[in-house]
N, C-alpha and C positions, 0 to 999 in steps of 0.2 A: 440581544447579545447571543452569540453562538457559544455553545458549551465546548470547552477545551478539555481533552483527555490527556493527562500527563503521567499516569501511572504505568508501570511496567506491565506488559501483557494486554493493554487496551488495544482493541482492533476497530477498524472501520471497513465498510464494504460499499462498493459502488461499481457502476459500469465503467466510469472513468474517474481516476483519482489523480490529482495534481500534487506533486511533491517538490519541495524546494529545500536545498541544503548547501552547506559550504563544500562538503566532500561527498562524492557518490562513488560507490564501489563498482567494480566491473560486473557485467551481467553474468549470472549463474543460471544454467539450465537445470531445472528440478523436475522430478517425476511426480505427476499428480495422481493418475490412476491408469494402469495398463500401459498403453502406448502413448497416452496424452502427456505432453510436456508443458511446462510453464517457465517463466523467467522470474528471477528474484534479484533485487538490488538492495543495498543497504545505504541509507542516508545517515550522515553523521554531522555533528557540529551545527547546532541550531536548526534542526530539521523540522519542517512543518508540512503536513499533508491535509488536503481538503477534498471532499467529494464534489466533482464537477458535474456528474450525471448520475442520478440515483438509480438503483436497481429497478427493473420493471416489475419483478416479483421476487419474493424471498423463497429460497429453496428449503 
């Protein structure tokens, strides 16, 4: 059985993460470091995420 994290602040990491939800927010562009940008979305109402492809190495 796969462990399920349901506490506020729990995080997951992976090269590719699949997310499912009833409501998905618009894409927000966020600053990661210097000129590098990333995107953020918020999943609401019965949201589930799973790692589809694990990280090759941990930073």
